[in-house]
C-alpha positions in Angstrom: 5.8 104.8 -55.8 4.4 107.8 -57.7 1.0 107.8 -59.3 0.6 110.1 -62.4 -1.1 110.4 -65.8 0.1 108.1 -68.6 0.3 111.0 -71.0 3.1 112.4 -68.8 5.2 109.3 -69.1 4.6 108.0 -72.6 7.8 107.7 -74.6 10.1 108.5 -71.7 12.2 105.8 -70.0 11.8 105.5 -66.2 15.5 106.5 -65.7 14.8 109.8 -67.4 11.9 110.7 -65.1 12.8 112.8 -62.1 10.4 113.3 -59.2 10.9 116.4 -57.0 9.7 116.8 -53.4 8.9 120.1 -51.6 6.7 123.1 -52.1 9.1 124.9 -54.5 9.8 123.1 -57.8 12.7 125.4 -58.6 14.3 124.6 -55.2 13.2 121.1 -54.3 14.1 119.4 -51.0 14.8 116.1 -52.7 15.0 114.8 -56.3 14.7 111.1 -57.0 14.9 109.3 -60.4 12.6 106.6 -61.5 13.8 103.0 -62.0 10.6 101.3 -63.3 7.4 102.6 -64.8 4.2 100.9 -65.7 1.5 102.4 -67.9 -2.0 101.1 -67.8 -2.4 98.3 -70.3 -6.0 99.2 -71.1 -5.0 102.6 -72.4 -6.4 104.5 -69.4 -4.6 107.8 -68.6 -2.8 106.5 -65.5 0.7 105.3 -64.7 2.9 104.4 -61.8 6.6 104.9 -61.3 8.9 103.2 -58.8 11.6 105.5 -57.4 15.3 104.8 -56.7 14.8 105.2 -53.0 12.1 105.4 -50.4 11.2 109.1 -50.3 9.6 108.8 -46.8 13.2 108.6 -45.5 13.9 112.1 -46.6 12.4 115.6 -46.0 9.5 114.4 -43.8 7.6 113.1 -46.9 4.3 111.4 -46.0 2.8 109.2 -48.7 -0.9 109.7 -49.6 -2.7 106.5 -50.4 -5.4 106.0 -52.9 -9.1 105.8 -51.9 -10.5 102.5 -50.6 -14.1 103.5 -51.1 -16.0 101.7 -53.9 -17.1 103.9 -55.4 -15.8 106.9 -53.6 -18.3 109.4 -55.1 -21.8 108.9 -56.5 -24.5 111.2 -57.9 -25.4 112.0 -54.3 -22.1 113.6 -53.8 -22.5 116.2 -56.6 -21.5 119.6 -55.1 -18.8 118.1 -52.7 -15.6 120.1 -52.8 -12.4 118.2 -53.8 -8.9 119.5 -53.4 -6.6 119.5 -56.4 -2.8 119.9 -56.2 -0.2 120.8 -58.8 2.9 122.8 -59.9 1.4 124.1 -63.1 0.8 127.6 -64.5 -0.7 130.3 -62.3 -2.6 133.4 -63.1 0.2 135.6 -61.8 3.1 133.6 -63.2 4.3 132.4 -59.7 5.8 129.0 -59.3 5.5 126.3 -56.6 2.9 123.9 -55.3 -0.6 125.2 -55.1 -3.9 123.7 -54.1 -7.4 124.6 -55.4 -10.8 123.3 -54.4 -13.4 122.5 -57.1 -16.9 121.2 -57.0 -17.5 117.6 -58.0 -20.1 117.6 -60.8 -20.3 113.9 -61.6 -18.7 110.8 -63.1 -18.0 110.7 -66.9 -17.9 107.2 -68.4 -16.5 104.3 -66.4 -13.2 105.8 -65.5 -13.4 109.6 -65.2 -15.0 112.2 -63.1 -15.3 116.0 -63.5 -14.9 118.9 -61.2 -15.8 122.5 -61.9 -14.0 125.7 -60.9 -17.1 127.7 -61.7 -15.3 130.4 -63.6 -13.1 131.5 -60.7 -10.5 128.8 -60.2 -9.0 125.5 -61.5 -6.0 123.5 -62.5 -3.9 124.7 -65.5 -1.2 123.7 -67.9 1.5 121.7 -66.2 -0.8 120.3 -63.5 -1.4 117.0 -65.5 -1.0 113.9 -63.4 -1.5 115.8 -60.2 -3.8 114.4 -57.5 -7.4 115.1 -56.6 -7.8 114.7 -52.9 -10.7 114.0 -50.5 -11.0 113.1 -46.8 -12.0 109.5 -46.1 -14.5 108.6 -43.5 -11.6 107.9 -41.2 -10.3 111.5 -41.6 -7.2 111.0 -43.7 -6.5 112.4 -47.1 -6.9 110.0 -50.0 -6.1 110.3 -53.7 -9.3 109.9 -55.8 -7.7 110.4 -59.2 -5.1 112.1 -61.3 -5.6 115.0 -63.7 -6.1 113.8 -67.3 -7.2 116.9 -69.1 -8.6 120.3 -68.1 -10.3 123.4 -69.2 -8.3 125.6 -71.6 -9.2 128.7 -69.6 -8.1 127.0 -66.4 -11.2 127.9 -64.4 -14.1 125.6 -65.5 -14.5 121.8 -65.9 -11.5 119.5 -65.4 -11.4 115.7 -65.9 -9.7 113.3 -63.6 -8.8 109.6 -64.2 -10.3 107.6 -61.3 -8.0 105.6 -59.0 -10.7 103.3 -57.7 -11.5 101.7 -61.0 -7.8 100.8 -61.6 -7.0 99.8 -58.0 -5.9 96.3 -59.0 -3.5 97.8 -61.5 -2.0 100.2 -58.9 -1.8 97.6 -56.1 -0.3 95.0 -58.5 2.7 97.4 -58.7 2.7 99.2 -55.4 1.3 96.6 -53.1 -1.9 96.7 -50.9 -3.3 100.1 -50.1 -3.0 100.8 -46.3 -6.1 101.1 -44.2 -6.4 104.5 -42.5 -5.3 104.8 -38.9 -6.0 108.4 -37.6 -3.0 109.8 -35.8 -3.3 111.1 -32.3 -2.7 114.8 -31.7 0.5 113.9 -29.8 2.0 112.6 -33.0 1.1 115.6 -35.1 4.0 117.4 -36.8 5.2 120.9 -36.1 2.7 123.6 -36.8 -0.3 125.1 -35.2 -2.6 122.4 -33.7 -6.3 122.9 -33.9 -9.3 120.7 -33.4 -9.0 119.7 -37.1 -5.3 118.8 -36.8 -2.1 120.4 -38.0 0.0 120.7 -41.1 3.7 121.3 -41.4 5.0 123.8 -44.0 6.6 121.2 -46.1 3.8 118.6 -46.0 1.5 117.9 -48.9 -1.5 117.1 -46.6 -2.9 117.9 -43.3 -2.7 115.5 -40.4 -6.2 115.1 -38.8 -6.4 114.2 -35.1 -8.7 111.7 -33.4 
């Protein structure tokens, strides 16, 4: 199941939506088609897509669950750095999957929060629907939200649709969100192992060790 923004799926049948896996969108490791999509009935900018096969069976794909914290971020967390991911435009025209950290600056309304690239970084055109990630208290990566709309200059304030406020909608389609179980260092994938964990070249998130 893939989580994305509703404005990325509106007007397109699930069978015409393709999801690519890997760090290079021009040379993906795997491409799967959608079979069912569900857009939020309350008009919030979030949607879920069920794929034709379990991606975890291919290319060492590791699903990233949504946050279980309620709420995951409060006014006390202003200034915390969140990690955004996407395949959108870059300042030098390069392609592929990139990550950027931005400062959490607060919640906006009941279903959005904002991050700020402070004039030096940010998401850009084509990154819509991409995840905003944060480490849970257990040490695993969690999806806090998906990119709804961003700064036109790609380096200031970006807005994300929160996952926690629509958890019932997501779980009604995808099933219960798994509780984190930190992996031991013996189970870490290939790659340099440090006290913080390790990350394979084709993985979307780091594995943190106990």
